[in-house]
C-alpha positions in Angstrom: -19.2 19.8 4.2 -16.1 18.9 2.3 -13.1 17.1 3.8 -9.8 16.3 2.1 -7.9 13.1 3.1 -4.2 13.3 2.5 -2.1 10.1 2.6 1.7 10.6 2.9 4.7 8.8 1.7 4.6 5.0 1.0 0.9 4.7 1.8 0.3 3.8 -1.9 1.9 0.5 -0.9 -0.7 -0.4 1.7 -1.7 -4.0 1.5 1.8 -5.2 0.5 4.1 -3.2 2.7 4.6 -4.8 6.1 1.0 -5.9 6.5 1.7 -7.0 10.1 2.1 -3.3 11.0 0.0 -1.5 8.4 -2.7 -4.1 7.7 -3.9 -5.8 4.5 -6.3 -3.2 3.2 -5.2 -1.3 0.1 -5.3 2.5 -0.1 -8.1 2.2 -2.7 -10.1 0.2 -0.2 -9.5 2.7 2.5 -10.5 5.6 0.2 -13.7 3.8 -0.9 -14.7 3.2 2.7 -14.0 6.8 3.6 -16.1 8.1 0.7 -19.0 5.8 1.7 -18.7 6.8 5.3 -18.6 10.5 4.3 -21.9 10.0 2.3 -23.5 8.6 5.5 -22.2 11.6 7.5 -23.2 14.2 4.9 -19.6 14.9 4.0 -18.0 15.0 0.6 -14.7 13.2 0.9 -11.8 13.7 -1.5 -8.6 11.5 -1.1 -5.1 12.0 -2.4 -1.7 10.4 -1.8 1.7 12.0 -2.2 5.1 10.6 -1.6 6.8 14.0 -1.6 6.9 16.4 1.3 6.5 19.5 -0.8 3.4 17.9 -2.6 1.8 17.4 0.8 2.5 21.0 1.8 1.0 22.1 -1.6 -2.1 20.0 -1.1 -2.6 21.5 2.4 -2.3 25.0 1.0 -4.8 24.2 -1.7 -7.2 22.8 0.9 -7.5 26.3 2.4 -10.8 27.8 1.2 -11.7 24.6 -0.8 -12.4 22.3 2.1 -13.9 22.6 5.6 -11.3 20.2 7.1 -8.5 17.8 6.4 -7.4 14.4 7.6 -3.7 13.8 7.2 -1.5 10.8 7.6 1.9 12.2 7.0 3.6 8.8 7.3 7.2 9.1 8.2 7.1 12.8 7.6 5.3 13.0 11.0 8.5 12.6 12.8 10.5 15.4 11.3 8.6 17.6 8.8 8.3 21.1 10.3 7.2 22.2 6.8 4.1 20.0 7.0 3.5 21.1 10.6 3.7 24.8 9.5 1.3 24.2 6.6 -1.2 22.5 9.0 -1.0 25.5 11.3 -1.3 28.0 8.5 -4.3 26.9 6.6 -7.0 27.9 9.0 -9.1 24.7 8.8 -9.3 21.9 11.3 -6.8 19.1 10.6 -6.8 15.6 12.3 -3.7 13.5 12.1 -4.2 9.8 11.7 -1.9 6.8 11.8 -2.6 3.2 11.1 -0.2 2.0 13.8 0.3 3.2 17.4 3.4 5.3 16.8 4.0 5.5 20.6 4.6 1.8 20.6 7.0 1.7 17.7 10.7 2.3 17.3 12.1 5.2 19.3 12.4 7.5 16.3 8.7 7.0 15.4 7.4 7.8 18.9 7.2 11.6 18.4 5.2 13.4 15.8 6.2 17.0 15.1 3.2 17.5 12.9 0.7 16.4 15.6 1.2 19.6 17.6 -0.3 21.6 14.8 -3.3 19.3 14.3 -6.6 19.6 16.1 -6.1 16.1 17.3 -4.5 12.7 16.5 -5.9 9.2 16.2 -3.7 6.1 15.7 -3.3 2.5 16.4 -6.6 1.3 14.9 -5.4 0.3 11.5 -7.7 1.5 8.7 -10.3 2.3 11.3 -8.1 5.2 12.4 -9.2 7.0 9.2 -12.9 6.3 9.9 -12.5 7.5 13.5 -10.8 10.6 12.2 -13.7 11.3 9.8 -16.3 10.8 12.5 -14.3 13.2 14.8 -14.1 15.7 11.9 -17.9 15.6 11.4 -18.3 16.5 15.1 -15.8 19.4 14.8 -17.5 20.7 11.7 -21.0 20.4 13.3 -20.0 22.9 16.0 
């Protein structure tokens, strides 16, 4: 099984950007933990980070046929990117949306995710563990 993890805009700044909201772990630390967990679960994990909306769409398109599933944290694009939502819906593999923070408890404009409707499911509010929970959920989906 192969799973692609896509981190969206500004997630390259994890560990320094608003650690009270996003935690102190760096993106490299999160990626390393996901690769290790993937090995335990029998999943080959590849991770990538993109700041641009179009790059995320391109990565989702490229995942079709190359990966069995994807985990996506679109970052702020969650709240308005119908292009990413359309890409998630179009690629024909399960996608789980994850968020470090609980977006339902954040500012009003962050409380709705337009990309979540296209995803198989969403997990958020558990910091970096949201990604691990997402990978475990993906393993269950792919086992079926």
